[in-house]
N, C-alpha and C positions, 0 to 999 in steps of 0.2 A: 208875791211878786212874780215867780214863775207859772205858778198860776192864772193871775192874770194876763200872763205873756201868750199862755197857750188858747184860753179863750179868744182873745183878740184874733189869735193868728187862723184860727177856725174859723170865727166870723168873716174872715178877710177871705179867707177859701172858697166860702160860702157864695159868698158877695162876687167874687171873680169869676166863678166857674164858667158862668156862660149865661145865655138867657132863654132856657129851655125850659119849657111848658110841658104838659103831658099831650101826647100825641092826639091828635084834632079837636084840642080844645079851640074853643072859639075866644077873642079877647075883643075889649072893644076899649080901644083907646086907654091902652093901659100905659100908668105915669111911671116913668121908671127913672131913680134917683141914684146915683153912686156917691156912698161916702166915704170920707178920707180915711186913712189908718189913725189917723188922732181920735175920728170919732169913734170909731170901732174899740179902742184902746177905754174911750169915755164910756160907752156902753158896756163893757166888761167890768169896768168897776162898778155901773148901777146893778148889773148882773147879781154880783155878789154882796151887794146890799138891799135889793129888792126882790131876792128868792126866783131868779129868773126871769125875772117880766122880760128886761132889754131883750136878752136872748130869745125869746118868742117875737117880738118885734122886729130883729134880725133876721129872723126864720123867713117871715113874713116878705121883707124886703128882696130875699135871697129869692123866692120864689116869683116874686115882680121881675128880678132882674134877668133869670132865668127866659123867661119867653118861651118860644116853642121850639123846640129842635127837629132835627131831620127826623121823619117817620119813614124808619125802615132805611135798609140801603140796598141798592141794585147788586147784584153778584156778577162777577166779570162771566163773561162767556168762556165755555169748556170746549175739551175735547181736541187739544193740539194745538200747534201753530195755524195762523191763518196763512193762506196759499192765495195771492194773485193769479185769476186765470181767464184766458179768452171767453169772453160770453158772447155766442152768437146773437142770439136774441134777448138783450136785457129786458127786465122790466121796469116799473117803480111802484111808488106808493105815496100818498099826500092826502092829507086830511087836517081837521082842526081838533085841539083841546079844548074841553069847555068844561066850566065849574057849576056845579049846581050846589042846590042847598042855600043854607045860610051863611054868606061870605064875611068871614071876621074883619072887622076893621083893622087897618095898621096901627102898631104900637109909637107911642110919644115918647122920646126919651128926652129927658132934659140932664146933659152933661152937668158935672160940677166942677171939670176941669177941660184945660185948653178950649175954653168956650168960645174965644175969639175967631178960632177954625171950625170947632163942632159945631157953635153956634147954640143960644141957649136952650133951645127946642129943634129936634131932629125927628123926622119921619123914617122910621124904621121896615119899611116893606117888606112883607115874607110871601104875600101872596098879589101879586103883581098882574092885575087883569084888566079889560077893557070891557065891562058889562062883565058875559059870561065867560070870553074869550082869555083864554089863559097864557100867559106869557111865562118865560123861564121854566118850563118842562121840559126835562130830556127825555127823548122817543128814540126807540136804536131795536134793533132786529136782533133777537137773542139765539146766541148758539151759532150764528154764520161764522164758517171756517174757511169757505170758497166764495172769491170774487172778484171785484172790481180791484185795482190797486190802492194801497194805503197813500192819505194824503201825504203832497211834500212837503205843505209847510207843517211845520214844529216846532214854531217857536209861540208862545203864547204869552200874555201880561194877566197879571193880576194886580189892580190900583189901588192905594189908599186915597182915597178923596173925600175931604168932610167928614172924617172920620168915619166913612163905610167903605166897604169893598164893591169894586167896579171890575167885572159883572160880579154880579150876585151869583150865578150859576155859571158856568162855561162846559162845552163836551169838548176832550182834547183825545189825540190818538198816544198812543203810548210810546216813551222813548223820546219825548219831545222836552224843548228845555220850557221852564217856567221864570219870566221875570217877575221880581216883585219888586213894584214901583211904587214912588210916594210924592204925592202931589200936595202935600201938608207940611208947614213950617212947624210942625211938634213930633214928637218921638212917636212911633209906632213900633210896635213888637210883634211881627206877625208869627203866629204859629200854626203851620200846617200839620193835619192828623189825619194819618188813615183810618176809615172806618174799621172797626173791632181790635185797633189798636190804641195804647195810650202814650207810648213815645213818639214824640215828634218826629214827623220825617222832616222837618226843617225849623229854625227859630232863626228869623232876620229881624235884627235892630237898624232902622233907620230914625235920622234925627233930624231931618231936614229935607224939603221939595227937594226934586228931582234927582234923588238919588234911583239908584236902581242894581239890584242883587238879583243876577241869573242863577238858576236851579238846575243843575244837567241832573240829578238823581230823582229829583221828586217824584216824574213821573214813569218810573220805570216798570211798576207793573200795573195792570189793569184794578180800577174798582174806585173807590169813593175817597176824596180829601174832603176834609172840613176845613175851613181859613178862620182864625181867631186872630181878635188883637189883645193882648194882653194888658193895654196903657187903655182900651176902650172895651169892655167888657159885652156891649152890645152886639160888635161887630160880628156878622157871619159870611161867608161865600163858600160854594161848594165848587169842588172841578169834579166831572167826570171823565175817569179814564179809560178808554176802551183799547181793545188790541185788533178791532178790525173797522173798515172806514162807513159803516153802516149806521148811523146816528147824529143826533142834531140836537137843538134846544130851540122849541117854538118860539113864533117872534111875536112881538106886539099884539098881533091879531089871532094869536094861538095857532096859526099856521105852522105845519112841516112838508117836508118831502125828502124821501130817498131815492136815489135813481140808481140806474146801473146794477140792477139786481136780477140775480141769477132765477129763472121760474123756479117755480116751489112753493112749498106751505113754509111758512113761518110764523115764530110766536113774535110780534108786535109789542113791547114794553113801554110805559109812560110812568115816570117817577118825577114827582114835587115832593120838595122837603117839608110841606105842611101837608100832604094828602097823599102821601105813600105812594103805592104803586099799582097800575092797573095792568091788565094783561088782553092783548084781543088776537085769536088767532086769524091771519089773512093767508090770501092766494095768491101768488104773482105769476101773471098768464106771460109769455115773449112777447114782447111789444106793447104791451099792455100797461096800462096804469089802473090801479086797484085804490080804493077809497075805504080810509079806516077814522072816521070821526071818533073820537074817544071823549065821555064825557069823567069827570073826578069828581068826588061827592065830599064836600065841606062839612064838616062837625061830625064825623064817622070815626 
């Protein structure tokens, strides 16, 4: 019986670990189904009786459930604290981020619990695009240590709605407050994990719609935070935390703009959860606006 319990527990951990796939992999309307612990126990019994065949089936289900995780993480800027300075002739950069190559289709998730709220089928969009125009990509100037003042807005939201996290990707300033909200009449157990760490930054349990839990410490250092929900394993969201003001997220049409930049040479970086990071060297002229269109490749 102890062996059975261990097998069931291992299978459960495998299925609820997340929806990761190998980096850059393509998915074609992957059908994801999440099973209950009772079914896992039954599967473990079959594994003991049938030389591990059910265990192999669980492995395939776990691979399907993981989906595609973040491809790389962006490193926070280094070189000391950021300082706001007066800029006599500021410049700007604008551009469009596009996606090339064969674009993977969205995943279809078939929840087996909370169906009234989650739906019998939901679309898990990991690449949000309008044709080749890529939304939800984080854009920033790397290593900036002086420039315009930091943003005054320091309060941000992540919302559990329809068993998904909204927004899926956002960029924020270090030291802000992150409100975890629920608009669903079901239990959400939101887990925030900083890149490179295993211990959660925070674990928030909400049991009904309208609940809000403010987190004052989650954004205390720069870096990337991944958001998951223990109750709904397909859920993913990403928060990019910066210690300077030169960052943004591309619009629905792939557009971005960074303003009030001191003249000089910079490294512009773009990150996407499925497509990795692309860098571009740019020059900002005083009073001018540079153009930096960036293409990210799918399937690489």
